[in-house]
C-alpha positions as CSV (number, residue, x, y, z in Angstrom):
1,M,137.4,49.8,72.9
2,E,133.6,50.9,73.3
3,Y,131.5,50.0,76.3
4,A,128.3,50.6,76.7
5,R,126.2,50.5,79.8
6,L,124.2,47.3,81.1
7,G,120.4,48.3,80.9
8,T,120.2,49.9,84.8
9,T,123.2,48.7,86.3
10,G,125.1,51.0,85.3
11,M,127.9,49.2,84.5
12,Q,130.2,49.3,80.9
13,V,130.7,46.4,79.4
14,S,133.0,46.0,76.2
15,R,130.6,46.5,72.7
16,I,132.3,42.6,71.8
17,C,131.7,39.6,73.9
18,L,133.6,36.4,73.1
19,G,132.1,33.4,73.4
20,C,132.8,30.6,75.5
21,M,131.7,27.6,74.3
22,G,134.7,26.6,72.6
23,F,136.5,26.6,75.7
24,G,137.0,23.2,77.2
25,D,137.5,20.0,77.3
26,A,136.9,17.9,73.9
27,A,137.2,14.2,75.4
28,N,134.5,15.5,77.9
29,W,132.5,17.6,76.3
30,V,129.7,17.3,73.7
31,H,131.5,19.4,70.8
32,K,134.6,17.9,69.7
33,W,135.7,20.9,68.4
34,V,136.6,22.8,71.8
35,L,140.0,24.3,72.4
36,T,142.0,22.6,75.2
37,E,143.3,24.9,78.3
38,E,146.7,25.8,76.8
39,E,145.7,26.6,73.4
40,S,142.2,28.8,74.7
41,R,144.5,31.1,76.9
42,P,146.1,32.7,74.2
43,V,142.3,34.1,73.1
44,I,141.1,34.6,76.4
45,R,144.1,36.9,77.3
46,H,144.3,38.6,73.7
47,A,140.6,39.6,74.6
48,L,141.9,40.8,78.0
49,E,144.4,43.2,76.7
50,I,142.3,44.4,74.2
51,G,139.4,45.3,76.9
52,V,137.0,43.0,76.4
53,N,135.0,42.1,79.5
54,F,132.0,40.9,78.3
55,F,132.5,37.6,78.2
56,D,129.5,34.8,77.1
57,T,129.9,32.0,78.9
58,A,126.5,30.1,79.1
59,N,126.1,26.8,76.6
């Protein structure tokens, strides 16, 4: 995984960001296409395994 410095913080973040808007509970959200918690876990696990440390949690 390639990393880049985040602004002037000195923090190194992966150049790949995992957008997490699609993770959650479709029954309690506007979007019906979200993955359940069980379905989301393998995606997040894989991202961590390949070195992703940048997760977009804003909606």
